[in-house]
C-alpha positions, 0 to 999 in steps of 0.5 A: 030108454035111460036103462037101455046097453049099448052093443058094439059088435065088432066085424065077424062076431055075428056069425057071418064071414065076408068074402070075394068071389069072380062072379060074370057080369052077366050073373050078377044081372040075372042076380039083381033081377031075381033079387028085385022080383024077391024083393030081397038084397042080393045078398040075402039072394045070394044066403038062400041059394047056397043054403039050398044049394049045399043042403041040395050037393050030392058029390058023385066020384067018377073012375076015369079009364 
């Protein structure tokens, strides 16, 4: 153990970014219910959901008029 190095990382150097979003209280409650049922943190659940949404996103151009 004496030869192990203490590695200190500054925030943002772990490949992740922090940012804030505004969502309704109802959505927060639903996320919390799902995360509790799945035994995941809210952050882990949101990451899984975002990854899925990004991989399965399809954008269609709708021409008006």
